[in-house]
C-alpha angles and dihedrals in degrees: 000000000000117000094252103028152031122256116237112235098193139002123205124193127202123184123190131181130188130181122198130186120234109216136183130197114233124195111225127212092264089055095253120132122236125189116221132185111246098177148319132260120207123197122192120189127188118193122189121191124193126200121204138187108215125202120239089251093057093044088052091052092048092055091063098038126110093193133024124188124197115195123197126190126206109176108301093344128087136192125200119201114199119205119193141138112000096005091050090048088057091053092049094053 
């Protein structure tokens, strides 16, 4: 373990992609309805999961915490994940 952080044991990546059609119903001259495709929407999701081995000291501190923050750095960017209430309860169990 580094002095100011926790080492990540494993990283898992999951990529999902979904494409949906945008449609619209058009009324024709003989009063029938026809569905036409007006476009497509594409959604891409990237999920990253981290696994940690926590020391007994850290686990003990987590049990009595009301708020836990995990901060991740990727180049100049950072992401802070805040665990409290129900999500922190899951971590404690």
